[in-house]
Every structure is written in structure tokens, then in C-alpha cells.
N, C-alpha and C positions, 0 to 999 in steps of 0.2 A: 485324630485330633485336628480341629479346624482352627486356624488363627484368623481372627477378625479384629482389626484395629489394635493389634498387639496383645489382645486377651485370648487365652485359649478357651475353646468351647468343646466340651465332650459330646460325642454323638454315640448312641448305643448301637449295638449290632442289629437289633430289630429295625431301627431307623434306617440303617444302611441297606439292609435287605429290602425294606419297603421302598426306598428311593429307587433301587434297581427295578422293582416291579412297576413303579409309577412311570419310569422312563419308557416302558413298553406299551403304555396306554395310547390307543388310537380311537377315533370316533366310531369305527366299525370293528368290533372284536367278535362278531357273530361266529359261533361254532368253534371257538378256539379251546385248546386244552390248557386250562389255567389251574389244574389241580395243585393244591398245597402252596399256591402263590401267596405272598403277603402284600396287602394293600393297606398301608398305614397312613391315615390322613390324606387319602387319595381323592382326587376330584374325578368322579365317574359320572357326573351329571350328564344326562342325555346320551350316554354311551350305549351303543348297541351291543349287549352281552347276551342276546338271545341264543339259545341252544349251546351255551358255553358249559364246559365241565369245570366247575369251581369246587369240586369235592375237596373238603379239608382245607380250603383257603381261609386266610385270616384277613378280614376286611374291617379293621377297627378304626373308629372315629373318621369314617369316610362319608363322602357326599355322593349319594346315588339318586338324587331327586330327578325324576323323569327318565331314569335309565330303563332300557328295554331288556328285561330278564325273562322274557317268555320262553318257557321250556328249558330253562337253565337248570343244571343239577348242582344244587348248593348243599348236598348232604354233608353233614359234619362240619359245616362252615362255622366260624366264629366271627360274628359281626357285632362287636361291642360298640355301643354309642354311635351307630351309623344312621344315616337318614335315607329312608326308602320312600319319602313322600312323593306321591304322584308317579311312582315307578310302575311299570307293567310287569307284574309277577305272575301273570296267568300261566297255568300249567307248569309252574316251577316246582322243584322239589327241595324243601327245607327240612327233610327228615334229620332229626338229631342236631339241628342247628342251635347254636347258643346266640340268642338275639337280645341279650339284656341291654337295656337303656337305648335300644334302637327304636326309631319312629317309622310308622307306616301310614301316615295321614294321606287319604285319597289314593293309596296304592290299589291297583287292580289285582284282585286275588282270586278271580274265578278259576276253579280247578287247581289251586295251589295246594300242595301236600305239606302240612306242618307237623307230621307225625313226630311226637316226642321232642318238638322244638321247645326251647325255654324262652318265653316271651313275658315281659312285664305285664302284670294284671290289667292296668288301664289300656294298654295297647291290645291285649288279648280281647278284652270286652269290645273295643272298637272294631276289631277285625271280625269278631263274631256277628256284629251288627250288620255286616255287609257280605258275609261269606256265602258263596254260591258255587255250584259246579262240582265236577268230579275230575280228578287228575287222570289224564289219559294213560299214564304208565302204571300207577299203583291201583287205579280203579276205586280209590277212596274219595269220599266227599270232603271238601274243604272244611265244612262245619264239623264233621266227625273228627278230622285230624287236629282241629283246634280244641276239641272237647267242648264245643258250644252246647248250651242246654236249650 
């Protein structure tokens, strides 16, 4: 419980865990093991997360505009209502990711693997409009993993 100006404000357990994860954020997190970490309302704009292991992480309502996620493993990630606008997602793995209400405007997705990812239809259509390349680990084309026609 936090007291502010005499009034009590409750904070939830996920918010506490998310605050601890946010304290660990640096500008260069290249190659770090961030499996199952929770980033809630985190500011990850322009952060270098290339080659990071984010499998099973929770990245809800977070800002990832311009972040470098090249080659990152985001398998089974939950990223509800997060912003990946302008992020570099080339050769990343989003297999089984839950990406509802997240945005990917101008994100670089060459070779990104979205196998079984859950993405809102308008975002899916936009991603299909610019999907190219083949993922270096899975050997699958970005277009195929998105189910583009």
C-alpha cells in the first residue's frame, strides 16, 4: 500500500513485478536472458533488445517504438496493447505470441516468424502488405507465417 497525501492507493502484484522489471531496463540489452519477465507500461523506445531471449515474457501496454528486436526470440510472448511502431523486428520469432491490440506501423518485419501469432485483423492486413523474407532459424517465410494470401 502506498500513501500519497494521506490517501491510500493500492498497487497490484503484477504492477509491483512490472516495476522491478522496468528498473532493469538499460539502453543496450542486447543478448540478455529476459525469459518470462514482465514489462507492464514499460518505456522500451529505442532500446536495443536484439538477440534477446524474451520467451514467455509479458509486455503489456508498453512502448517499443524504434526498438531493435532483430533476431530476438519472443515465442509465447504476451504483448497486449503495445506499440511496435518503427521497431526493427527483422528475423525475430513471434511464434505463438498473443499480440492483440498491438500496433506495428512501419515496423521492419523482413524474415520475422509469426507462426500461430494472434494479431488483430487490421494489423495483420497491414503486415501482409509489406511482409518479405525468410526467418533464418525456422526457414519459414514471413508471408506464410502471417497466413497472407
